[in-house]
DRENFI-535851 format. One record per atom (N, C-alpha, C, O): residue in one letter; x, y, z. Coordinates in steps of 0.001 Angstrom, whole numbers. Each point is the difference from the previous one (the first is absolute). Example, Ala and Ser with C-alpha at 12.3 -4.5 7.8 and 13.67 -1.06 7.14 Angstrom:
<rs>
R   vexvo        c1        c2        c3
R       A     13190     -5690      7800
R       A      -890      1190         0
R       A       900      1200         0
R       A      1036       -19       665
R       S     -1386      1069     -1385
R       S       820      1190        60
R       S      -770      1090       730
R       S       509      1108       169
</rs>
This chain:
<rs>
R   vexvo        c1        c2        c3
R       M    -13979    -44974     -8725
R       M      1204      -611       558
R       M       994      1146       346
R       M       242       902      -802
R       S       299      -979      1985
R       S       943      1037       457
R       S      1360      -210      -569
R       S       316     -1101      -452
R       D       508      2123       459
R       D      1403       -75      -489
R       D       736     -1099       773
R       D       727      -803      -586
R       A      -925       778      1900
R       A       766      -980       820
R       A      -364     -1446      -385
R       A       894      -840      -108
R       S     -2208       528      -105
R       S      -358     -1362      -262
R       S       456      -361     -1461
R       S       342     -1153      -261
R       A      -337      2126      -672
R       A       416      -230     -1363
R       A      1477      -301       -60
R       A       432      -680      -931
R       S       352      1139      1857
R       S      1464      -201       -49
R       S       488     -1012      1072
R       S      1155        20       427
R       G     -2052      -863       -36
R       G       436     -1018       966
R       G       168       549      1403
R       G       815      -521       762
R       G     -1552      1547      -398
R       G        87       540      1351
R       G      1061      1063       213
R       G       109       546      1098
R       K       698      -232     -2150
R       K      1025      1013       160
R       K      -515      1305      -637
R       K      -642         0     -1050
R       T       953      1094      1732
R       T      -392      1321      -503
R       T       959       398     -1102
R       T      1216       -89       164
R       L     -1761       528     -1287
R       L       792       422     -1113
R       L       332      1498       177
R       L      -858       804       367
R       S      2098      -469      -632
R       S       389      1400        31
R       S      1083       244     -1074
R       S       645      -917      -507
R       A      -495      2210       201
R       A      1008       361     -1013
R       A       478      1417       331
R       A      -772       836       470
R       P      2031      -589      -719
R       P       505      1391       305
R       P      -584       983      -999
R       P      -216      -357     -1158
R       H       -33      1534      1564
R       H      -531      1048      -843
R       H       576      1321       389
R       H        26       335      1184
R       R       446       439     -2151
R       R       519      1342       278
R       R      -805       988      -814
R       R       -59       -76     -1228
R       L      -568      1020      1949
R       L      -796      1058      -666
R       L       953      1175      -264
R       L       535       604       930
R       E      -333      -289     -2239
R       E       848      1146      -299
R       E      -630       711     -1198
R       E      -748      -565      -798
R       Y      1106      1834       736
R       Y      -384       838     -1173
R       Y      1315       473      -590
R       Y       603       980       439
R       T      -179     -1744     -1481
R       T      1327       264      -563
R       T      -101       920     -1230
R       T       570      -307     -1047
R       Y     -1267      1393      1167
R       Y       -64       942     -1111
R       Y       378      1358       470
R       Y        86       258      1200
R       R       145       627     -2154
R       R       342      1411       278
R       R     -1147       826      -519
R       R      -570      -289     -1052
R       R       234      1326      1804
R       R     -1067       935      -412
R       R       633      1319      -446
R       R       883       559       651
R       S     -1375      -105     -1776
R       S       434      1347      -401
R       S      -735      1001       844
R       S     -1167      -213       328
R       L      1826      1324        43
R       L      -605       917       983
R       L     -1001       963      -607
R       L     -1073       193       572
R       G      1381       426     -1718
R       G      -814      1100      -485
R       G       195      1280       743
R       G       799        94       931
R       D     -1561       914     -1367
R       D       200      1341       574
R       D      -286       124      1468
R       D       767       631       727
R       V     -1902     -1244      -249
R       V      -432       185      1382
R       V       947      -740       957
R       V       532       621       921
R       L      -309     -1920     -1110
R       L       858      -675       921
R       L      1467       392      -179
R       L       783       -30       949
R       G      -422       401     -2192
R       G      1340       451      -237
R       G       297      1233       863
R       G      1067        74       610
R       R     -2003       907      -548
R       R       194      1138       816
R       R        39      -368      1468
R       R       810       563       736
R       F     -1641     -1477      -275
R       F       -45      -460      1362
R       F      1405      -538       423
R       F       555       409      1019
R       F       -20     -1323     -1829
R       F      1268      -601       304
R       F      1191       920      -153
R       F      1001      -155       699
R       T     -1100      1120     -1614
R       T      1046      1040       -60
R       T       -45       811      1291
R       T      1051       325       553
R       G     -2217         1       -71
R       G      -126       731      1278
R       G       594      -778      1155
R       G       662       572       866
R       L      -896     -1877      -848
R       L       656      -844      1092
R       L      1506        79       -39
R       L       668       109      1028
R       R      -118      -170     -2316
R       R      1445       148      -148
R       R       491      1318       654
R       R      1082        71       583
R       D     -1924       948      -712
R       D       345      1341       575
R       D      -498       166      1432
R       D       -14      1108       536
R       R      -383     -2188        61
R       R      -484       -51      1401
R       R     -1227       887       181
R       R       -92       787       941
R       K      -820      -936     -1847
R       K     -1272       810        17
R       K     -1086      -998      -349
R       K       158      -801      -921
R       I     -1288       850      1672
R       I     -1112      -866      -295
R       I     -1095       882      -494
R       I      -362       992       632
R       E      -186     -1379     -1819
R       E     -1102       827      -624
R       E     -1185      -898      -292
R       E       124     -1199      -248
R       G     -1262      1837       290
R       G     -1250      -615      -428
R       G      -600       798     -1104
R       G       476      1092      -310
R       V     -1539     -1623      -310
R       V      -694       708     -1044
R       V     -1478       207       422
R       V      -602      -862       641
R       K        64      1982     -1006
R       K     -1394       317       353
R       K      -960      -607      -994
R       K       285       -82     -1194
R       T     -1438      -348      1706
R       T     -1109      -422      -876
R       T      -821      1265      -300
R       T       246      1062       573
R       K     -1196     -1193     -1455
R       K      -856      1131      -360
R       K      -812       459      1218
R       K      -388      1167        70
R       A       119     -2077       905
R       A      -739       369      1190
R       A       965       547      1102
R       A      -455       374      1081
R       G      1769      -331     -1359
R       G       914       616       919
R       G       679      -963       958
R       G       794       432       836
R       R     -1081     -1720      -932
R       R       700      -958       852
R       R      1395      -192      -491
R       R       255        78     -1201
R       V       689      -336      2136
R       V      1401      -194      -366
R       V       329     -1472       107
R       V      -133      -601      1066
R       L       575         7     -2203
R       L       262     -1419       -86
R       L      1527      -226       183
R       L       811       562      -737
R       V      -447     -1388      1724
R       V      1407      -377       221
R       V       -28     -1492       229
R       V      -671      -445       931
R       P      1371      -368     -1737
R       P       741       432     -1172
R       P      -973       539     -1054
R       P     -1186      -330       -12
R       P      1739      1178      -877
R       P      -892       622     -1008
R       P      -500     -1032      -992
R       P       611     -1054      -176
R       A     -1714      1360      -462
R       A      -574      -861     -1006
R       A      -444       896     -1182
R       A      -275      1187       182
R       E       212     -1756     -1348
R       E      -422       735     -1153
R       E     -1519       159       -14
R       E      -515       898      -668
R       Y      -201     -1739      1381
R       Y     -1454        69        37
R       Y      -534      -100      1431
R       Y       554      -707       841
R       D     -1623      1422      -597
R       D      -596         1      1333
R       D      -646     -1385       213
R       D      -855      -411      -785
R       P      1273      -319      1868
R       P      -547     -1317       227
R       P     -1500        15       300
R       P      -655     -1031      -153
R       E        93      2164       575
R       E     -1388        82       357
R       E      -898       234     -1214
R       E     -1091      -560      -110
R       T      1584      1403      -794
R       T      -847       442     -1148
R       T       504      -518     -1344
R       T      -776       -96      -951
R       G      2053      -237       858
R       G       562      -419     -1243
R       G       400      1202      -900
R       G       466      -199     -1122
R       D      -650      1432      1614
R       D       400      1168      -763
R       D      1515       177        95
R       D       619      -410       981
R       A       -40      1013     -1990
R       A      1430       327        58
R       A       237       943      1144
R       A      -838       847       305
R       T      1987      -993       332
R       T       359       915      1082
R       T       524      1266      -632
R       T       281        57     -1197
R       S      -158       952      2027
R       S       394      1342      -476
R       S      1524        26      -232
R       S       698      -992       212
R       D      -239      2101      -633
R       D      1463       194      -157
R       D       557       700      1207
R       D      1151       436         4
R       E     -1977      -327      1036
R       E       421       690      1221
R       E       683      -962      1006
R       E      -615      -948       489
R       W      1858      1214      -208
R       W       771      -794       908
R       W       112       661      1332
R       W        46      1228        80
R       V         1     -2044      1028
R       V        72       525      1340
R       V      1103      -767       745
R       V        35     -1230       -23
R       E       864      1974       683
R       E       992      -679       808
R       E      -653      -368      1327
R       E      -702       816       598
R       V       932     -2030      -142
R       V      -603      -521      1228
R       V      1103      -525       913
R       V      1174       -78      -360
R       G     -1634      -286      1596
R       G       918      -547       997
R       G      1177       895       296
R       G      -109      1210      -197
R       P      1207     -1722       651
R       P       378     -1419        66
R       P      -548      -705      1191
R       P       305     -1179       180
R       G     -1102      1814       661
R       G      -643      -641      1123
R       G     -1403      -440      -348
R       G      -569       424     -1006
R       G        27     -1269      1836
R       G     -1343      -470      -215
R       G      -523      -856      1127
R       G       643       -84      1047
R       V     -1755      -539     -1215
R       V      -694      -757      1013
R       V      -190     -1440      -518
R       V      -383      -195     -1153
R       V       645      -786      1983
R       V      -236     -1428      -311
R       V     -1505      -234        69
R       V      -630       206      1037
R       E        70      -641     -2160
R       E     -1475      -357       -22
R       E      -227     -1434       320
R       E     -1000      -338       633
R       S      1900      -534     -1050
R       S      -154     -1432       207
R       S      1386      -628      -123
R       S       885       552      -654
R       W      -708     -1693      1280
R       W      1321      -608       -73
R       W       -41     -1487       339
R       W      -956      -479       610
R       T      1993      -244     -1007
R       T       175     -1397       328
R       T      1465      -201       359
R       T       895       540      -650
R       W      -668     -1330      1703
R       W      1363      -227       464
R       W       637     -1183      -697
R       W      -627     -1047      -158
R       I      1849      1209      -252
R       I       764     -1033      -684
R       I      1099      -481       977
R       I      1050       634        94
R       S     -1270     -1691       595
R       S       888      -452      1050
R       S      1244      -781      -546
R       S      1065       -38       617
R       A     -1274      -572     -1799
R       A      1027      -812      -620
R       A       187       438     -1423
R       A      -521      -662      -897
R       P      1256      1774       620
R       P       143       493     -1365
R       P       610     -1035      -930
R       P       798      -845       403
R       R     -1197       942     -1637
R       R       560      -846     -1043
R       R      1142       728      -685
R       R       176      1197       230
R       A       593     -1857     -1047
R       A      1152       548      -658
R       A      -277      1234      -813
R       A       843       897       -38
R       R     -1963      -806      -602
R       R      -294      1147      -840
R       R      -803      1096       687
R       R      -415       955      -657
R       H       189     -1066      1944
R       H      -658      1068       774
R       H       937      1179       132
R       H      1213      -152      -147
R       P     -1751      1315       420
R       P       852      1251       102
R       P       898       -10      1168
R       P       979       747       -14
R       M     -1209     -1517      1027
R       M       882       -62      1163
R       M       194     -1477       440
R       M      -875      -833      -234
R       Q      1955       539       832
R       Q       279     -1374       405
R       Q      -128      -114      1498
R       Q       647      -857       603
R       R     -1435      1666         3
R       R      -378       -82      1423
R       R     -1517       268        61
R       R      -546       557      -952
R       P      -140      -928      2020
R       P     -1470       195        54
R       P      -312      1472      -281
R       P       719       907       422
R       F     -1862      -702     -1180
R       F      -471      1308      -388
R       F     -1525       -97      -282
R       F      -599     -1071       100
R       A        24      2181      -440
R       A     -1404         2      -390
R       A      -149       486     -1418
R       A       700       916      -431
R       F     -1625     -1536      -306
R       F      -473       623     -1205
R       F     -1202       830       382
R       F      -875      -505       703
R       A       783      1771     -1133
R       A     -1080       838       434
R       A      -515       830     -1153
R       A       725       284      -952
R       L     -1977        99      1046
R       L      -570      1052      -853
R       L       198      1301       757
R       L      -506       181      1107
R       V      1270       740     -1745
R       V       355      1263       601
R       V      -642      1106      -800
R       V       309       186     -1177
R       K     -1212       557      1820
R       K      -601      1181      -652
R       K       885      1191       336
R       K        33       489      1129
R       L       690       -40     -2168
R       L       979      1097       178
R       L      -777      1323       183
R       L     -1117       175      -486
R       D      1757       714      1194
R       D      -596      1347       235
R       D      -265       666     -1347
R       D       908       125      -822
R       G     -2133       294       598
R       G      -351       628     -1279
R       G      -622      -950     -1044
R       G      -506       450     -1028
R       A       549     -1759      1300
R       A      -550      -993      -885
R       A     -1353      -483       476
R       A      -326        51      1186
R       D      -470      -531     -2170
R       D     -1285      -573       325
R       D       -83     -1520       -93
R       D      -997      -623       363
R       T      2111        50      -875
R       T       115     -1461       -99
R       T      1243      -475       711
R       T       873       806       322
R       A      -776     -2078       -73
R       A      1127      -525       771
R       A      1006      -701      -888
R       A      -354      -581     -1026
R       L      1595       641      1427
R       L      1102      -678      -684
R       L       424     -1180       760
R       L       206       105      1209
R       L       -57     -1236     -1831
R       L       465     -1233       667
R       L      1512        27        63
R       L       678       147     -1017
R       H      -170      -287      2198
R       H      1484       -25       214
R       H       363      -705      1284
R       H      -882      -409       755
R       A      2163       262      -498
R       A       487      -645      1186
R       A       182      1040      1151
R       A       389      1144      -236
R       V      -676     -1571      1442
R       V       235       862      1199
R       V       976      -752       883
R       V      -263     -1147       364
R       D      1372      1753       -15
R       D       964      -558       891
R       D      -270       588      1414
R       D       512      1052       383
R       A     -1328     -1789       340
R       A      -425       453      1316
R       A       826      -592      1100
R       A      -163       385      1158
R       G      1028     -1289     -1464
R       G       839      -629      1016
R       G      -632     -1284       529
R       G       653     -1043         6
R       N     -1882      1094       428
R       N      -732     -1169       431
R       N     -1500       198      -144
R       N      -478      1130      -100
R       E      -236     -2193        91
R       E     -1464        34      -247
R       E      -735       827      1056
R       E     -1027       600      -319
R       A      1493      -547      1521
R       A      -695       760      1015
R       A       -20      1493      -247
R       A      -843       710       550
R       R      1758      -226     -1368
R       R        35      1415      -363
R       R      -949       388     -1138
R       R      -284      1181      -197
R       M      -208     -2180      -554
R       M      -835       303     -1163
R       M     -1421       256       469
R       M      -516      -711       861
R       Q       -93      1700     -1414
R       Q     -1421       343       278
R       Q      -641       666     -1206
R       Q       612       787      -723
R       T     -1885     -1148       545
R       T      -731       756      -989
R       T      -178      1385       515
R       T      -367       166      1164
R       G       605       846     -1963
R       G      -131      1408       379
R       G      1337       616       391
R       G        87      1211       199
R       M       976     -2048       -84
R       M      1297       618       396
R       M       573       819     -1088
R       M      -231      -280     -1176
R       R       978      1292      1525
R       R       661       860      -959
R       R      1371      -608      -373
R       R       722      -493       866
R       V      -389       536     -2131
R       V      1253      -520      -532
R       V       634      1045      -915
R       V      -679       909      -478
R       Q      1992     -1043       235
R       Q       751       838      -860
R       Q       773      -871     -1022
R       Q       404     -1120       314
R       A      -215      1632     -1490
R       A       751      -800      -992
R       A      1483        50       388
R       A       522      1029       428
R       R       125     -2175      -593
R       R      1456       -85       152
R       R       482      -298     -1403
R       R      -389     -1001      -602
R       W      1252      1889        74
R       W       492      -126     -1354
R       W      1155      -926       -85
R       W       761      -131       958
R       A      -604      -510     -2060
R       A      1154      -847      -263
R       A      1236       880      -135
R       A      -103      1168      -374
R       D      1276     -1728       677
R       D      1253       791       -85
R       D       180       510     -1449
R       D       436      1132      -208
R       E      -762     -1945      -754
R       E        93       365     -1399
R       E     -1317      -128      -673
R       E      -561     -1096        -3
R       T        14      2151      -578
R       T     -1345       -56      -630
R       T       239        26     -1540
R       T       818       753      -530
R       V     -1589     -1626      -131
R       V       187      -188     -1435
R       V     -1322        81      -798
R       V        37      -101     -1226
R       G     -1177       277      1871
R       G     -1260       100      -674
R       G      -825     -1262         2
R       G      -527      -409     -1035
R       R       413      -207      2187
R       R      -852     -1193       183
R       R      -639        26      1424
R       R       412       781       857
R       I     -1357     -1595      -647
R       I      -753        77      1286
R       I       927      -258      1147
R       I      -271       495      1094
R       Q      1361     -1242     -1255
R       Q       901      -279      1101
R       Q       881      1239       348
R       Q       825       -56       911
R       D     -1018      1143     -1639
R       D       693      1253       440
R       D      -548       397      1355
R       D       718       608       794
R       I     -1945      -926      -511
R       I      -508        98      1367
R       I       406     -1341       666
R       I      -673     -1007      -220
R       A      1719       974      1001
R       A       424     -1268       569
R       A     -1060      -615       803
R       A      -215     -1210       -78
R       C      -504      2035       897
R       C     -1062      -457       804
R       C      -593      1262       661
R       C       463      1119      -218
R       F     -1497     -1351      1025
R       F      -493      1038       891
R       F       379      -407      1411
R       F       150     -1179       320
R       V        -2      2201       512
R       V       338      -224      1405
R       V      -933       786       863
R       V      -544      1007      -454
R       P       321     -1437      1737
R       P      -872       783       831
R       P       516      1388       173
R       P      1208       197       134
R       E     -2082       777      -131
R       E       372      1391       145
R       E       779       175      1273
R       E      -388      -533      1039
R       G      1484      1271     -1092
R       G       830       224      1174
R       G      1016     -1099       278
R       G       793       105       936
R       A      -815     -1158     -1747
R       A       969     -1084       202
R       A      1374       350      -523
R       A       922      -809        97
</rs>
């Protein structure tokens, strides 16, 4: 029996809000990463194989081995690897005008960072385009210290 026939022909629905209302402790690795952002510096950490992870992780996602203690400054420029256009931003999005969420591989990194790109309009977004970090006016040690990325030369 379908939902519609069980309810007399009416579709049942209910509001649902997906949220993660917890706080995460940072630890040494992410603590250093966010302190770097506060200082307008983006750093990654090297794996034993020499790959640079940004954002940094305590363990290599490919092998499960602990990452090294070797830190590498990356960016602030990079290349868009993939993206999706947000034409109608929601209240908690990083911008209240159309923008892209993109995976940005920063110069010197081997992994991509998910962040917002303020391209102005969808026609300007392209996979492979170069972008630069735009810093927030006030940096305090959180991912929003990078306000967004913008097309290089913008």
